[in-house]
Backbone as a chain_set.jsonl record, in Angstrom:
{"seq": "MALITAETAAGQVAFDCENGKKLVLGLEDNGIDILHRCGGNARCTTCRVEILAGDPGPVTEPEQVILSTKEDINERTRLSCQIRVNDNLHIKVMRQVSVDGIDAGPRPVD", "coords": {"N": [[107.336, 113.041, 73.62], [104.744, 111.308, 75.638], [101.499, 109.939, 75.767], [99.386, 110.25, 78.235], [96.744, 108.505, 79.735], [94.496, 108.973, 82.236], [92.56, 107.505, 84.687], [90.271, 109.01, 86.77], [88.826, 110.136, 89.917], [86.968, 112.177, 89.056], [86.578, 111.273, 86.347], [87.659, 110.375, 83.067], [91.012, 111.59, 82.074], [93.186, 112.868, 79.677], [96.37, 113.514, 78.617], [99.514, 115.062, 77.329], [102.6, 114.269, 78.226], [105.984, 115.116, 78.896], [108.806, 113.072, 77.967], [110.591, 111.692, 80.644], [109.84, 112.844, 82.706], [108.737, 112.762, 86.14], [106.008, 110.838, 86.706], [104.045, 111.432, 88.735], [104.29, 114.27, 88.907], [103.581, 115.113, 86.264], [100.737, 114.273, 86.204], [100.12, 115.955, 88.357], [100.407, 118.579, 87.291], [98.56, 118.936, 85.289], [96.244, 118.992, 86.421], [95.124, 117.01, 88.063], [94.432, 115.825, 91.339], [96.294, 114.262, 92.756], [97.511, 112.55, 95.698], [100.509, 112.807, 97.482], [101.773, 112.59, 99.924], [104.6, 112.061, 101.029], [106.142, 113.695, 99.743], [107.172, 112.577, 97.38], [109.131, 110.647, 97.721], [108.892, 107.924, 98.027], [107.803, 106.636, 100.321], [105.364, 106.722, 101.399], [103.14, 105.614, 99.833], [100.763, 107.11, 99.12], [100.72, 108.05, 96.444], [100.007, 106.211, 94.646], [99.35, 104.289, 91.661], [97.395, 102.29, 89.498], [98.444, 100.389, 86.777], [97.269, 100.12, 83.726], [97.687, 99.832, 81.234], [100.754, 100.081, 78.868], [104.101, 100.731, 79.446], [105.614, 101.31, 82.325], [108.35, 101.147, 83.081], [111.236, 100.076, 84.943], [110.901, 98.82, 88.428], [111.609, 100.736, 91.145], [114.165, 100.413, 93.737], [113.788, 101.504, 96.354], [110.78, 101.866, 95.94], [110.159, 98.956, 95.69], [110.55, 98.09, 98.202], [108.914, 99.505, 99.963], [106.368, 98.903, 98.769], [106.183, 96.218, 99.262], [105.193, 96.175, 101.884], [102.622, 96.513, 101.837], [99.224, 95.418, 101.793], [96.972, 95.851, 100.229], [97.579, 95.802, 97.336], [98.355, 95.088, 93.943], [100.027, 93.16, 90.974], [100.246, 95.176, 89.332], [100.339, 97.658, 90.532], [101.929, 100.605, 91.148], [104.039, 103.306, 92.249], [103.569, 106.627, 91.577], [105.484, 108.474, 91.781], [107.871, 107.327, 91.404], [108.103, 106.578, 88.922], [109.442, 107.44, 85.708], [108.339, 108.94, 83.076], [108.254, 107.55, 79.982], [106.768, 106.26, 77.938], [103.623, 105.764, 76.424], [100.912, 105.677, 78.764], [98.167, 104.24, 80.271], [96.341, 104.849, 83.204], [95.194, 104.153, 86.315], [94.318, 106.389, 88.826], [94.793, 106.241, 92.199], [94.437, 107.293, 94.955], [93.118, 110.502, 95.741], [93.035, 114.12, 96.494], [90.554, 115.26, 96.492], [89.046, 113.128, 97.004], [89.787, 111.808, 99.314], [90.208, 114.096, 101.053], [92.349, 115.119, 102.327], [95.245, 116.937, 102.775], [97.416, 117.214, 100.017], [100.077, 117.004, 100.451], [103.777, 117.868, 100.396], [104.974, 119.404, 97.407], [106.508, 116.945, 94.954], [110.082, 116.873, 94.129], [111.595, 117.131, 90.942]], "CA": [[106.13, 113.152, 74.495], [103.961, 110.247, 75.873], [100.257, 110.213, 76.139], [98.884, 109.794, 79.668], [95.295, 108.572, 79.99], [94.336, 108.751, 83.563], [91.175, 107.296, 85.183], [90.289, 109.756, 88.211], [87.482, 110.128, 90.383], [86.225, 113.062, 88.103], [86.306, 110.779, 85.058], [89.238, 110.028, 82.391], [91.888, 112.831, 81.646], [94.232, 112.498, 78.862], [97.343, 114.618, 78.342], [100.743, 114.72, 76.808], [103.47, 114.238, 79.173], [107.425, 114.96, 78.371], [109.708, 111.941, 78.389], [111.611, 111.545, 81.804], [109.179, 113.464, 83.765], [107.973, 112.14, 87.042], [104.399, 110.734, 86.613], [103.171, 112.283, 89.715], [104.271, 115.683, 88.503], [102.527, 115.176, 85.216], [99.369, 114.264, 86.939], [99.439, 117.21, 89.269], [100.645, 119.654, 86.291], [97.453, 118.591, 84.445], [94.877, 119.169, 87.019], [94.808, 115.927, 88.818], [94.784, 116.179, 92.628], [96.801, 113.065, 93.32], [98.015, 112.631, 96.825], [101.958, 112.434, 97.471], [102.068, 112.891, 101.321], [105.932, 112.152, 101.591], [107.013, 114.464, 98.801], [107.555, 111.852, 96.337], [110.291, 109.863, 98.322], [108.665, 106.335, 98.008], [107.92, 106.215, 101.844], [104.092, 106.662, 101.88], [102.506, 104.978, 98.958], [99.734, 107.64, 98.653], [100.81, 108.317, 95.07], [100.118, 104.917, 93.877], [98.51, 104.113, 90.606], [97.459, 100.955, 88.963], [99.089, 100.443, 85.409], [96.381, 99.494, 82.897], [98.423, 99.648, 79.862], [101.796, 100.731, 78.653], [105.458, 100.137, 80.274], [105.935, 102.29, 83.393], [109.743, 101.221, 83.346], [111.663, 99.197, 86.188], [110.352, 99.191, 89.659], [112.94, 101.053, 91.963], [114.312, 99.614, 95.07], [112.79, 101.922, 97.44], [109.373, 101.414, 95.564], [109.786, 97.737, 95.997], [110.67, 97.879, 99.613], [107.66, 100.152, 100.577], [105.169, 98.245, 98.243], [106.11, 94.875, 99.848], [104.843, 96.191, 103.212], [101.258, 96.897, 101.795], [98.369, 94.124, 101.365], [95.976, 96.208, 99.234], [97.961, 96.019, 96.074], [98.594, 94.065, 93.09], [101.297, 93.322, 90.495], [100.315, 96.453, 88.657], [100.404, 98.735, 91.444], [103.105, 101.428, 91.122], [104.229, 104.576, 92.723], [103.591, 107.579, 90.401], [106.681, 109.342, 92.249], [109.155, 106.716, 91.095], [107.875, 106.316, 87.351], [109.822, 108.305, 84.79], [107.418, 108.568, 81.82], [108.949, 107.119, 78.855], [105.906, 105.513, 77.108], [102.095, 106.08, 76.618], [100.473, 104.799, 79.822], [96.835, 104.336, 80.784], [96.569, 104.322, 84.478], [94.042, 104.545, 87.26], [94.901, 106.902, 89.99], [94.012, 105.51, 93.474], [94.071, 108.371, 95.82], [93.062, 111.811, 95.375], [92.782, 115.045, 97.514], [89.11, 115.621, 96.454], [88.165, 111.803, 97.535], [90.26, 111.575, 100.797], [89.746, 114.963, 101.941], [93.45, 115.529, 103.265], [96.22, 117.813, 101.993], [98.183, 116.459, 98.873], [101.472, 116.902, 100.578], [104.739, 118.716, 99.561], [105.193, 118.95, 95.649], [107.711, 116.424, 94.732], [110.894, 117.435, 93.184], [111.772, 116.473, 89.699]], "C": [[105.459, 111.722, 74.616], [102.669, 110.73, 76.262], [99.996, 109.432, 77.464], [97.563, 109.547, 79.682], [95.156, 108.13, 81.539], [92.801, 108.48, 83.918], [91.135, 108.031, 86.544], [88.817, 109.562, 88.63], [86.44, 111.186, 89.783], [86.19, 112.334, 86.773], [87.867, 110.597, 84.382], [89.766, 111.419, 81.871], [93.078, 112.304, 80.745], [95.163, 113.655, 78.453], [98.762, 114.071, 77.983], [101.634, 114.856, 77.841], [105.107, 114.262, 78.45], [108.145, 113.846, 79.005], [110.533, 112.325, 79.484], [110.976, 112.305, 82.875], [108.406, 112.586, 84.925], [106.526, 111.987, 86.63], [103.75, 111.49, 87.432], [103.201, 113.832, 89.334], [103.326, 115.84, 87.218], [101.177, 115.251, 85.744], [99.112, 115.519, 87.443], [99.629, 118.574, 88.322], [99.451, 119.748, 85.481], [96.389, 118.446, 85.224], [94.417, 118.223, 88.041], [95.183, 115.972, 90.085], [95.416, 114.811, 93.495], [97.602, 113.548, 94.738], [99.486, 112.252, 96.627], [102.354, 113.179, 98.942], [103.519, 113.045, 101.656], [106.643, 112.803, 100.673], [107.56, 113.968, 97.6], [109.04, 111.134, 96.696], [109.989, 108.409, 98.632], [108.417, 105.862, 99.346], [106.26, 106.105, 102.232], [103.039, 105.983, 101.086], [101.147, 105.76, 98.563], [99.54, 108.096, 97.283], [100.398, 107.18, 94.313], [99.134, 105.048, 92.765], [98.453, 102.746, 90.168], [97.705, 101.283, 87.422], [97.936, 99.708, 84.736], [96.678, 98.982, 81.565], [99.575, 100.36, 79.719], [102.871, 100.205, 79.697], [105.772, 101.351, 81.11], [107.658, 102.348, 83.65], [109.935, 100.088, 84.679], [111.072, 99.562, 87.427], [111.758, 99.484, 90.586], [112.986, 100.288, 93.314], [113.578, 100.128, 96.053], [111.479, 101.726, 97.137], [109.059, 100.046, 96.005], [109.654, 97.479, 97.228], [109.177, 98.235, 100.08], [106.406, 99.264, 100.028], [105.138, 96.847, 99.051], [105.591, 94.89, 101.158], [103.36, 96.257, 103.285], [100.495, 95.517, 101.143], [97.502, 94.562, 100.284], [96.484, 96.754, 97.962], [98.128, 94.838, 95.178], [99.836, 94.119, 92.148], [101.283, 94.605, 89.416], [100.254, 97.941, 89.272], [101.938, 99.434, 91.325], [103.11, 102.789, 91.852], [104.493, 105.616, 91.703], [105.003, 108.497, 90.692], [107.744, 108.536, 91.719], [109.05, 106.282, 89.504], [108.541, 107.505, 86.54], [109.074, 108.03, 83.494], [108.424, 108.531, 80.494], [108.011, 106.226, 77.711], [104.349, 105.96, 77.384], [101.667, 105.088, 77.738], [98.918, 105.236, 79.923], [96.978, 103.772, 82.455], [95.347, 104.633, 85.411], [94.637, 105.163, 88.575], [93.974, 106.572, 91.266], [93.658, 106.283, 94.585], [94.139, 109.733, 95.518], [92.552, 112.902, 96.557], [91.284, 115.095, 97.62], [88.333, 114.252, 96.996], [88.411, 111.761, 98.976], [90.117, 112.672, 101.614], [91.175, 115.449, 102.826], [94.296, 116.299, 102.307], [97.175, 116.742, 101.146], [99.596, 115.998, 99.557], [102.32, 117.654, 99.906], [105.109, 118.156, 98.003], [106.603, 118.036, 95.766], [108.676, 116.99, 93.952], [111.136, 116.767, 92.089], [113.075, 115.954, 89.721]], "O": [[105.637, 110.959, 73.667], [102.554, 111.737, 76.96], [100.321, 108.268, 77.697], [96.96, 110.619, 79.63], [95.643, 107.087, 81.976], [91.916, 109.199, 83.454], [91.93, 107.681, 87.416], [87.899, 109.043, 87.995], [85.233, 111.072, 89.993], [85.613, 113.023, 85.931], [88.938, 110.659, 84.987], [89.03, 112.241, 81.326], [93.819, 111.395, 81.119], [94.683, 114.684, 77.977], [99.144, 112.93, 78.246], [101.343, 115.836, 78.527], [105.376, 113.472, 77.545], [108.168, 113.626, 80.216], [111.232, 113.324, 79.314], [111.572, 112.41, 83.947], [107.532, 111.783, 84.598], [105.895, 112.967, 86.237], [102.879, 112.243, 86.997], [102.197, 114.532, 89.461], [102.402, 116.654, 87.213], [100.547, 116.308, 85.697], [98.119, 116.173, 87.126], [99.002, 119.586, 88.635], [99.339, 120.83, 84.903], [95.481, 117.746, 84.776], [93.488, 118.493, 88.803], [96.391, 116.176, 90.209], [95.063, 114.457, 94.62], [98.173, 114.63, 94.871], [99.773, 111.465, 95.724], [103.101, 114.153, 99.031], [103.852, 113.948, 102.424], [107.852, 112.573, 100.674], [108.269, 114.639, 96.851], [109.959, 111.149, 95.877], [110.708, 107.747, 99.381], [108.774, 104.714, 99.611], [105.905, 105.485, 103.235], [101.986, 105.758, 101.682], [100.4, 105.202, 97.76], [98.441, 108.488, 96.89], [100.51, 107.339, 93.098], [98.178, 105.816, 92.868], [99.405, 102.008, 90.426], [97.236, 102.292, 86.895], [97.639, 98.62, 85.23], [96.159, 98.054, 80.945], [99.616, 101.379, 80.408], [102.602, 99.422, 80.608], [106.185, 102.368, 80.551], [108.217, 103.277, 84.233], [109.038, 99.451, 85.232], [110.698, 100.732, 87.503], [112.708, 98.712, 90.713], [112.049, 99.689, 93.843], [112.766, 99.428, 96.658], [110.816, 101.362, 98.109], [108.001, 99.792, 96.58], [108.76, 96.708, 97.578], [108.388, 97.387, 100.499], [105.513, 98.947, 100.814], [104.053, 96.425, 99.451], [105.462, 93.804, 101.723], [102.758, 96.129, 104.351], [100.965, 94.77, 100.285], [97.242, 93.748, 99.399], [96.091, 97.813, 97.472], [98.046, 93.694, 95.626], [100.685, 94.979, 92.382], [102.285, 94.912, 88.77], [100.154, 99.022, 88.691], [102.964, 98.761, 91.417], [102.015, 103.331, 92.001], [105.508, 105.557, 91.009], [105.494, 109.159, 89.778], [108.757, 109.213, 91.542], [109.974, 105.66, 88.979], [108.08, 108.618, 86.794], [109.207, 106.955, 82.91], [109.201, 109.425, 80.161], [108.528, 105.621, 76.772], [103.979, 106.44, 78.456], [101.975, 103.897, 77.703], [98.523, 106.379, 79.693], [97.492, 102.729, 82.859], [94.549, 105.488, 85.028], [95.365, 104.495, 89.31], [92.745, 106.631, 91.313], [92.627, 106.009, 95.198], [95.182, 110.18, 95.04], [91.76, 112.546, 97.43], [90.754, 114.986, 98.725], [87.16, 114.303, 97.364], [87.496, 111.691, 99.796], [89.912, 112.481, 102.813], [91.06, 116.078, 103.878], [94.037, 116.284, 101.104], [97.568, 115.662, 101.586], [100.151, 114.926, 99.318], [101.924, 118.187, 98.87], [105.393, 117.037, 97.576], [107.56, 118.328, 96.482], [108.262, 117.664, 93.008], [110.868, 115.571, 92.201], [113.505, 115.323, 88.755]]}, "num_chains": 1, "name": "protein.A"}
């Protein structure tokens, strides 16, 4: 199990997440209304997070390709649908349903 600490629009949320689970699913399963408009396929970047501490693992090729097309990111920006949790993480959730006012999108598959 890994401890995930998420900075959200509603404040800080901390929860345990099983190793190997997609971060986007861990967030959603713990009440965080993160966007994932493409259903976790590394195409839309709405599930992006900023890694504040911890090791999110390597960047996947689809993730690298889509992030290279965006201007409003930095070297700590990752897609939560592409991160398999294996370490404690402190993150900032960048886009949420409660803030953006749009449908979250289809639930990503594990």
